[in-house]
C-alpha positions as CSV (number, residue, x, y, z in Angstrom):
1,M,-9.1,-36.7,48.3
2,G,-12.1,-36.0,46.2
3,D,-14.2,-33.5,44.3
4,S,-17.7,-34.9,43.9
5,E,-20.6,-36.2,45.9
6,N,-19.7,-39.9,45.2
7,D,-16.5,-39.2,47.2
8,L,-18.4,-38.2,50.4
9,E,-18.4,-41.6,52.1
10,V,-14.7,-42.0,51.7
11,L,-14.0,-38.4,52.7
12,R,-15.9,-38.8,55.9
13,A,-14.1,-42.1,56.7
14,V,-10.5,-40.9,56.3
15,G,-8.3,-39.0,58.8
16,L,-7.4,-36.1,56.5
17,P,-10.1,-35.4,53.9
18,I,-8.8,-33.2,51.1
19,V,-11.2,-31.7,48.6
20,M,-10.5,-30.0,45.3
21,D,-11.5,-26.4,45.0
22,N,-13.8,-27.2,42.0
23,A,-15.9,-29.5,44.3
24,P,-19.5,-28.4,45.2
25,R,-20.0,-26.6,48.5
26,N,-21.5,-29.7,50.3
27,V,-18.4,-31.7,49.4
28,K,-16.0,-28.9,50.5
29,D,-17.9,-28.8,53.9
30,T,-16.4,-32.3,54.7
31,A,-12.8,-31.2,54.0
32,A,-10.0,-30.6,56.4
33,R,-8.1,-29.0,53.6
34,V,-9.2,-27.5,50.2
35,A,-6.7,-28.0,47.4
36,P,-6.5,-25.9,44.3
37,S,-8.8,-27.1,41.5
38,N,-8.0,-30.1,39.2
39,A,-7.0,-27.6,36.5
40,E,-4.5,-26.0,38.9
41,E,-2.7,-29.3,39.8
42,G,-4.7,-29.7,43.0
43,A,-4.0,-33.4,43.3
44,A,-0.2,-32.8,43.3
45,W,-0.7,-30.0,45.9
46,A,-2.7,-32.4,48.1
47,V,0.0,-35.1,48.0
48,L,2.8,-32.6,48.7
49,S,0.8,-30.9,51.5
50,C,0.6,-34.3,53.3
51,L,4.4,-34.5,53.4
52,E,4.7,-31.2,55.4
């Protein structure tokens, strides 16, 4: 998971790229899922959504 341009390389390499809602549009474009923003507990949401 990531939220900025420096995360793009990893997001493109993983099987399930998850991006925070506060990420810029070009980063969101690489996402399979968009989590709530960091301020809205997006990291916790991302982890829990992978368990479903």
